[in-house]
Structures are given as C-alpha cells and as structure tokens.
N, C-alpha and C positions, 0 to 999 in steps of 0.2 A: 524445625525452623530456627535459626538464631536470631537474637533480637539484640539491638542497640541499647536497649533499656534506657531511653532517653525520652524525657517528656517533650518531644517535638514533633511537629506534624510530618515533617520530612523524614525523620529517623523512623517514625512509626510507619510510614508508607513503604520505606525501604525495608523494613523488617519484613513486609509481604512481597513487594516484587522487585527487590534489589538484588536477589541472587542471579547467577548466570542463566542466560536463556530464558528467564522469566517473562521480560518484556517482549521478546522476539516471539513467544508464543502468544501472548496478547496481540502483536501484529498481525499475525496470520489470522486470527479469529477476527480481528476489525476488517481485514481485507475480504476474507472468504465467507464469514458468517459461520454457519454450522460445519463443523469440519470432522471428519473420521479421523482416528489415530495415524493412520498410513498417509494421510493428507498432510497432517502436522510434520510427520517425519520428512516427507519429501519436501515441505517448504522451510525445514530446518537443518539444511546439510551440515553434517558433522555432530549432531547431538547423539547421544547414546540413548537406545531405546529404554533402558532403565532409568536414565536420568530424565527423560520426557514423561514418563509415568510417574515419577516421584514429582515433578514440577506440577503435573496436572492435579494430582492428589492435592497438593499445598495450595494452589489456586482454588480448588473447589471447597476446601476448607475454609478459605478465606472469603468465600462468597463471592468471586470474582468470575468463576466459570462454573458451567453447569453441565451435567450430560443428561442426554435423552435417549431413549430407545425408538429409534426411528422404525417406522412400519414397512411392510414390504411394498415395493420391490427393493428398498434399500435395506432394511432388516439388519441394521447395525447401530453402534452407539454413535452419537453426534456429540461433539463438544461444543458449547456457545458461550459468549460472554453473557453475563448476567447485565443489568441496568448499572449496577456499579463496576463491572468491568469495562463497559462501553463508556464509562465516564472518564477513563484513562487515555481517551483520543486525543484531547488538547494538548496533555502532557507530552504523549508521544509525537505528535507533529511536532511540536516545539523542540524536542530533542532531536528529530530528524533535520529540522531546519538549522539548528545549533552544529551538527556534525556535518552539513552539506559540504562546507569548505574544505573538510579532511578527506574528501573522496579523491581528490586530486593527488594526493601522495598516499592512496591507499595500497595495500600489499598486492603484488603480483598474482595473478591466478585467483583473486577473489571470487567467490561464487556470486553468480547474478542470476536471477529469476525473475521473467517478466512480470508477474503480478506483483512484485513489490514495488513497481511503478506507481501503484494506487495512492499510496500515502505521499510521497513527494510532489506529484501532479496537484493533489489536493492543497499542499502548500504553496505551489508555484503559480499556478493559474489563477487569473483574474479575469472577468469579462470587462474589457475598456470602453466597449459600446454597449451598455447595459439594456438601453432602450431598442435595441435592434430584436430582431424576431427570434423566437426560440430555435435552437439549431443543436446538432449531435455530431460528433466526431468520432471515428472508429480508430484505435489505435491497435496495430496487429504487430506482436512481437512474439516471433517463435510461432507456437502453437496457441498462445493465448490471444484473446482480445479484451480491450478494455473501451469502455463508452465515456466519452466526455460530454456531458449534457449542459447546455448553457440555457438559462430560463430566468427572466425576470431579474437580471444582473448576477445571479448565483451560477456558480460552476460546480457540477457535481461529476465526481469520478467513481466508476463502479467497475468490477469483473463483468465481463461479457459484452457481446456487440449490441449497438442500439438496433432499435427496429429499422430506421432507415437513416444511413448516415449522409450529412451533407458533405463530408470530406473523409477521406481516408488516409492515414499515415502509416506506413511500413518501414520497420527497422530493427537494428539490434537494441536492447533494452538500454544499454549504458549510453549509446548514441540519442536514442530518444529521449532520454532524460535531459542531455546537453541541449538537445533541440528545443524541448518543451521550457528549459530554463532560459532560452533567448541567447544561448552561448554560440551558436551556429547560424552563420548568414546562410542565403539561399545556395551559393556554390559550395560552402563546407559541408551544409546538409547533404547535397547531391554526391560529394565525395565520400562521405562517411556512409552511403548506401541507403540513405533515407528516401523513399519513394511518396510522393504525395499524389492524390488524386481527388479531384471534385473541387469544392468551392475554396478557393484561397482566401477569399474575404472573410469567411468564418474562422479559418486559422488565424488570421491577422488579427482578430479580435482578442486573441489570447498568447499570441506568439509573435514578439515584436519583429524578428528576423526573418518572416515568412513571406512579407509583402513583396 
C-alpha cells in the first residue's frame, strides 16, 4: 500500500481507502452487511478477482474489514465492516451527494444495480410530516426489494421487503432514483414505467411530486 507520507488526516485516510475500488467495496458492505466473496464480485462489475482479493486483504490489515466463518448451512467466509469501517458511512454519503449532479452526464451503458439505491435514498429522503404515524414503503427494482421505514421523523432505508408495506413502488433503478429525488411528477413517473400501489399519502410525506 502506497503512502502520501503527509502528516494530514485526509492524506492518511486516503492512504487506507484512496485506492481504486476500495470505497466501493465499503459501499457494498454498508448496504449488504455480511457478504460472501461472490456477493462482492456481483456488486462490483468490472473488478478483477485478484484485485478484489488484494483490496480485501488491505482493508483487513487496516482494521476496516473483518472476516468470519459462517456456520452451516451457509458454511462460507463472510466479510463485514468493523466499527471503524462503518464509521466511513457519513463520508461516503456526502461523496454520493456531491457526485449526484454528475450522473446526468454519466457514460452510456454505465452499470446499474438495484441495491445501490439504498445509499442515495438515505441521502434524499426526509419525512416532512414527522408527527404522522409510523409507516413503511416497499421499493421493487428488478429482483431486489428495499424497505423505506418512517418512524418518529426518521427515515430508514435497508435491503429487503418490509413486513407490511403501506405503499409499493415498482420500476427501473435509475428511474426510481429520479422519482425519489422528486424529479418526476405524476405523469412523468407513469411514463417512465413507475407503478405505485397503496397509500399515496405516505409516499407524499417523502416525495414531493407524488401527490
């Protein structure tokens, strides 16, 4: 691992996480929790298998990632973020927020995976009526489901379907991102193939254009 050899917190942080793919590995583990090696490969299209192995070793050595041997029936090695690794989440969210305006001029054919929606939705979504009842929304994108849970003014986003959703939103990941960012009105959302079922008033608490 190369070093900038600078007595600076930013430079020292970049010594550990500034290499290509490193923060994207952290992204995958923030979203998915414990991951098998193959899960990480699928979530990082384009990474060479030897480079992934090298980056994981570096992250382990830095105390950012830990591995554990899962018992049967899984019976495989899982990689998880340590407490130190999870502390990177605010920085990663801010980088995602900074980069969001650049998506409009992104490269054609850029890869998209449904589970990547978790982090931007954490950034964008706010409950504008926090005194209303607790509620949940299921987001269906391809084969993945995400849960948006509203409780006491907080909005939590995670992989997996909620136990009982008040509303369900289905669509392609890139269009869902525009929808939840408030960039699509009702007509535009429908034209983009987004389907909404259930309580629109719950959606309207977090998406201005849905009412």
